[in-house]
N, C-alpha and C positions, 0 to 999 in steps of 0.2 A: 697658529694665525689669531691676528686681535679679533675681537667681535666688534663691527660696527652696528650703528644703528640703536634701538631703545626700544623698552617695552614689550610689545608682542610683536615687535619687526626688528629683529636682531639677525646680523647675518655673520658669515665667514666668507671671504674669498677664497675660490679655489685656485690652487697655486699654478697648475697650468691646464687650460682649457681653451681649445679642444685638443685632441689628437693629432695634431697635423700630419699630413702624409708627409714623407721625406721631400724636401726640395721644394715645398709650398710655403706660401706666406700669404695672409690676408690683404697685405698692403694696407691702405687705410679703410677699417671697417666702418661703414657709414651706417647702417641700420641693420635690425633682425626683427624675426617675428616668428611666433611659435603656431603650429598648427592643432587640428584636436588630437593627433596622434603623438603631442609631444615631441615632434620634429622641429628643430630649429633651422630656421632660414637667414643665413647671413648673406648680405647684400654688400659688396666691398668693391674697392677700385683696384685690386690686384688683377692676375693674368686669370683666375678662378673666379668671376663676378658675383656668381650664385652658388654657394654652398649650402648643403644639409648635413646636420649633424644629429645623433640622439642626444639624450642630455646626460649622459656620461662621457660626451664628446668623441664618440666614435664617427668616423665619415661615413655618411650614407651615399650622397652622390654630389656631381656639380653639372652646372651648366650655365649657358650664356656666353662663353668664352668668345669674345671678338665681338660682342654685340653691342657694346654701351659705351657711351662717352667716357672721358675721362674723369666725369662727375657724376656717377649714379648716385641717387640720393636716399629714396624713400621707398619700403616696401610695406604692403598690406596683405594679409592672407585672408580671403572672402570666405563664409560660413560654408560655400561649396568646395573650399579648398584650393580654389584658385588662387593664383598670386598675382597681385599688380605690383609692378616696378615703376617707379618715377625717375625720371632719367633728367636732371636739371638741365645739363648743356644740350641735350637733344630736344627739350622741349615738348616732351610726351611723357603719357602715363600707358602703359602696357599691360594688358590680362594676358596670362600665361596658364596653361597647365601645369598641375604640380610638377610634372615632368619636363617642362621648358617650352611646350609648343606655343606659339602666339595664337591668341584667339582675337583679340581687337586692340585698335590702340586708340587711344583719344591724343588730339592736338596732330602736328603736321611735324616730322621730323625735320630739324635745323631750321625751322621756319618762324621764329619767335614773334609774337603778336607785340605792336608797338603799344608800349605802356600806356599811353593816352586814351587807347581804344578799350581798355578793359577786358579785353576778349582773351580766351586760352590760347596759349600760354606764354608766358615770359620766363623762364626759368624757376618752373614749379619744384615744390620740395617732397610731398607729400599726399597721400590719397586715403581716405576711411570710408565704410559704407554705413548707412544708416540702417537701423532696425527694417525699414520698408523696402530697402534695395537700394535707394538713392545713394549716389556718389558723390562725395565730397573732397575738391581737391584744392590745397595751399597753393595758391600761383605766387610763389615766396620770394624771390630774388629781384623780380624784374617787374611782376605785375601787380603786386600789394593786394591781391583780391582773392576772396574765397568764391569757388566755382560749384554750382549745385547741377548735377547730371540726374538723368532719369536712371532707372534701372538699365535701359536700352541704350544709355549713353546721348541722350540729347542734351543740350544745355537747357537747364529751367531757368536759372538766374546767376546773377553775380553780386558780390558787393565788397565792399572796402576801397579805400584809398591810402595813398601814404602819408603818414602823419603819427601823432601821439595820442589824439583824443579817442574815445569809444568808437569802434568801429573801423580805426584807422590804424596802419600797421607800418612798423618800422622793416621788419622781415618777419614773414609767415614761414618759420622754419618746418612745422609739421601740423597735422590735424588728427583729432579721432574724433568720434561721434558715440556719445553712451546710449545707455538703454532708453533713456528718455529723450531721445533725439537731440539732445545739446550739443552743440557743435563746439569744440576745443581749438584753441588755434595758439600754438607757442610763439607768442609775440617776442622773439629771443632780443632782439635790440632794444625793446622797449622793456625789457625785463619785467614782464608779466604773461599771464595766460589769460585770454579773452575767450568769454562762454557767451554763446548766441543759441536763440533757436533753429530750427530747421529752416525757417524764412529769412534768416539773416538778421533778427531783430536782437540788439545788445542785451543781455542779461546782466552780465558782471564782468569783474575782472580781478584776478589774484594776483598781487604785487610783492608777496612775501618770498620773492625767487629771483635768483641772477642768471639770466640769460637762458631761459627754458628752450630746451633744444629738441625734446620729443617728450611724447608721453605713451603710456599702456594703461588701460584701466582691466582689472582683473579681480572677480568677486566685488564689484563695488569700490574696489580700492584703486588710487590713481597714483603711479609712479613716473616720476618725472626726473628727466636727467638734465641737471642745471649746468651749462658750458661755462660759465662765470664763477667768480669767486674761489677758484683753485680746483672747480670740477665738484660736482656733487650729485647724490642722489636723494631727492625728497617725496615722502610718502604723504598723502593727502586722502581724505573722505570725500564723499561727492558733494557735501556741503562747505568744502573748502578749509577744513580743520589739519593743520599740520600734525601729523602722526610721529614723525622722526625725520632726521636729516642727517647726512654724513658728507664729509668733503674730503677730498684726496689730498688735501695740503696741510690737514691739521689733527690733531689728536690722534684716536684709534684708526682714522681712516687714511693716514699719511702713506700715500703711495698706492692706494687701491684704485685709485683712479688717476688717469693720466689726460686723456684726451677726449673724454666721454661725448658722444656725439646722439647716439641712439639708444632706445631701450626696450625690453620687452620681457615677458614673464610666462614661465610655464606653470602646468597644472598644480605643480608641488610648491609654487610660491617663490622658487628661484629667479633670480633677477640676472638677466644677460644684458651687459653693457657694452655697445659696439664702440670701439675708440679710433680715433684719427690723430695726427700730428704727431707728437712724440711717442704716442702708445702705438698705435696701427696694432691693436689686438682686440680679442674679445674677454671682457670680464665677467665670471660668473660667481653671483654671490648665493651661497644656500644659506636659506634659513634655519636659525638654530633655535 
C-alpha cells in the first residue's frame, strides 16, 4: 500500500475498514467522531444512520434507524460522551446518550428559520463545544450564521451573513472550537477556514485549502478534509503552518480518497475520512 503524507505525518490506507455486517452498507457516510474509549461513531445516510465500531473495524452497535432526514450531516461527541447529531434537512441539533436516547433538541424539526431573520436554524451543518461548555452551531446552508448557545441551550449570540469578506460565509460546512476557545468555520465554497474568538470577533483566515469540509483537532494538530481539488487531507499546526497534504487524484494518494466529507482522529493518530458521492465508504489511514 502506498504511503501518503510526509515528514512525521505519513499514513497508509487500510484496505477494508470496517468489517461491515453482511447485507449492510453505509450509504453516504457524512461524518464521524471518536469518543474517549476510541469507539468510532459514523453518521451516515443509509438504513443504519448511526453505527459504532472499534478501531479495528469490529461492529459494536447501531441506533437511530428511521429517525433522521435524507441528509443527516454533522456529529460531535461531548466530553461527557453524549452524542450531538445535526440534521440538515430537519433543521435541528439533538443531544443523545451514547446509546441513542434523546436528551434535548435545539431548533424545531421541519421548521427552518427565514434566512433574513438570522435565527436558528436554516439547514445547519455542525456543532462543537467550547472548553466552557458553550455550544457553537454552524448554520450552514441556509442561515449563513454561527450561533452560540449556553451550556443549557439558551441562545447567546449569532454572527455572520452571506458573502466573501471577513465574518461572511458562502457555506458554513462545519465547526470546531479549540482549547483556547477559538472557533473554526470550514467556509467551504469560499475555499478558506475562518477563525474567530468565542464572541464572534474575526481573528484570521487560512486560504491555502480547497473547499474545506470538516476539521478535527487532536493533540494541538488540525486535520482538515478538503472536498475540492480532487479531494485531500491537509494537516496543520495551530498557527496555520501546513505540515502535509495528500490528494486522492494524484501521486501516492491516487484512489485513497473519492468523496471525502467528514474527518476524525483516534488516540493513536489514525485518521478516518467519511466519504459520500462515488465513495460511500469510510477510509481509515494508519500512521506509519
